[in-house]
C-alpha positions as CSV (number, residue, x, y, z in Angstrom):
1,M,0.1,107.8,-89.3
2,A,2.6,107.3,-92.1
3,D,0.4,104.5,-93.7
4,I,-2.7,106.7,-94.0
5,L,-0.6,109.4,-95.6
6,R,0.8,107.0,-98.2
7,L,-2.6,105.6,-98.9
8,S,-4.2,109.1,-99.2
9,G,-1.4,110.1,-101.5
10,I,-2.0,107.2,-103.8
11,C,-5.7,108.1,-103.9
12,V,-5.0,111.7,-104.6
13,L,-2.5,110.8,-107.4
14,G,-5.0,108.4,-108.9
15,L,-7.7,111.1,-108.7
16,C,-5.4,113.7,-110.4
17,A,-4.5,111.2,-113.1
18,A,-8.1,110.3,-113.7
19,L,-9.2,113.9,-113.8
20,L,-6.5,114.9,-116.3
21,L,-7.2,111.9,-118.5
22,R,-11.0,112.1,-118.4
23,E,-11.0,114.9,-121.0
24,K,-8.8,112.9,-123.4
25,N,-9.8,109.3,-122.9
26,T,-12.3,108.2,-120.3
27,V,-11.2,104.5,-120.5
28,F,-7.7,105.4,-119.4
29,A,-9.1,107.7,-116.7
30,L,-11.1,104.8,-115.3
31,L,-8.1,102.5,-115.5
32,C,-5.9,104.9,-113.6
33,A,-8.5,105.3,-110.9
34,A,-8.9,101.5,-110.7
35,A,-5.1,101.0,-110.6
36,A,-4.9,103.4,-107.6
37,V,-7.8,101.5,-105.9
38,V,-6.1,98.2,-106.4
39,A,-2.7,99.6,-105.2
40,V,-4.4,100.8,-102.0
41,A,-6.2,97.5,-101.5
42,L,-3.1,95.5,-101.9
43,Y,-1.2,97.7,-99.6
44,I,-3.8,97.2,-96.9
45,L,-4.0,93.5,-97.5
46,E,-0.3,93.1,-97.3
47,G,0.2,95.0,-94.1
48,S,-2.4,95.7,-91.5
49,A,-5.1,93.3,-92.6
50,L,-2.9,90.2,-92.4
51,T,-1.6,91.3,-89.0
52,A,-5.2,91.8,-87.7
53,V,-6.3,88.4,-89.0
54,Q,-3.4,86.7,-87.4
55,T,-4.0,88.4,-84.1
56,I,-7.6,87.5,-84.1
57,T,-6.8,83.9,-85.1
58,D,-4.2,83.5,-82.3
59,A,-6.6,84.9,-79.7
60,A,-9.5,82.7,-80.9
61,E,-7.4,79.5,-80.8
62,Q,-7.2,79.8,-77.0
63,T,-11.0,79.8,-76.7
64,A,-13.9,77.5,-77.5
65,F,-14.8,79.8,-80.4
66,S,-11.9,79.1,-82.7
67,G,-14.0,77.6,-85.5
68,Y,-16.5,80.4,-85.3
69,A,-13.8,83.1,-85.4
70,M,-12.6,81.8,-88.8
71,I,-16.2,81.9,-90.1
72,L,-16.6,85.4,-88.9
73,L,-13.2,86.5,-90.5
74,K,-14.3,84.9,-93.8
75,A,-17.6,86.7,-93.6
76,L,-15.8,90.0,-93.0
77,G,-13.6,89.3,-96.1
78,I,-16.6,88.5,-98.2
79,A,-18.4,91.7,-97.1
80,Y,-15.4,93.9,-97.9
81,I,-14.7,92.3,-101.2
82,S,-18.3,92.5,-102.4
83,A,-18.7,96.1,-101.2
84,F,-15.4,97.0,-102.9
85,T,-16.5,95.4,-106.1
86,A,-19.9,97.1,-106.0
87,E,-18.3,100.5,-105.5
88,L,-15.9,99.9,-108.3
89,C,-18.8,99.0,-110.6
90,K,-20.8,102.0,-109.5
91,S,-17.8,104.3,-110.3
92,A,-17.6,102.8,-113.7
93,G,-21.3,103.5,-114.2
94,E,-22.4,99.9,-114.1
95,G,-25.2,99.9,-111.5
96,M,-26.5,96.5,-112.5
97,L,-23.1,94.9,-112.0
98,A,-22.8,96.6,-108.7
99,S,-26.2,95.1,-107.6
100,A,-25.0,91.7,-108.8
101,A,-21.8,92.0,-106.8
102,V,-23.8,92.9,-103.6
103,L,-26.2,90.0,-104.3
104,A,-23.4,87.6,-104.8
105,G,-21.8,88.7,-101.5
106,K,-25.0,88.2,-99.6
107,G,-25.5,84.8,-101.1
108,E,-22.0,83.8,-100.1
109,L,-22.6,85.1,-96.6
110,I,-25.7,83.0,-96.3
111,L,-23.9,79.8,-97.4
112,L,-21.0,80.6,-95.0
113,S,-23.4,81.1,-92.1
114,L,-25.2,77.7,-92.5
115,P,-22.9,75.9,-90.0
116,L,-23.6,78.6,-87.5
117,I,-27.3,78.5,-88.0
118,S,-27.5,74.7,-87.7
119,R,-25.4,74.9,-84.5
120,L,-27.8,77.5,-83.1
121,L,-30.7,75.3,-84.0
122,E,-29.1,72.3,-82.2
123,I,-28.5,74.4,-79.1
124,A,-32.1,75.7,-79.2
125,A,-33.4,72.1,-79.6
126,E,-31.3,71.0,-76.6
127,L,-32.8,73.8,-74.4
128,L,-36.3,72.8,-75.3
């Protein structure tokens, strides 16, 4: 509960700073908002995200799916990073860059999933 209050506080402070600066200098307003977003992202990555990844990794090591769990975790990271980047670009008014970030994330997900797809095809061939 305390974490979400801290994170919400950072977001509200970043919003207030951006709103106050928007009238004077839009570049600094955007930088304040971006700094708040980066602070929230780093806070999440440092704390709960690393704990969750370690828990999932430890649980997966005891199963036959340990290699696949790492691929899924990487895919989740790619999805979050590309969505985060796209939203940041949209907020800055750069829709084309946002589309490029989404496209890059999708391309990376396809490349990352190639071992899974080839393994599924091998299993399907064995069944036939």
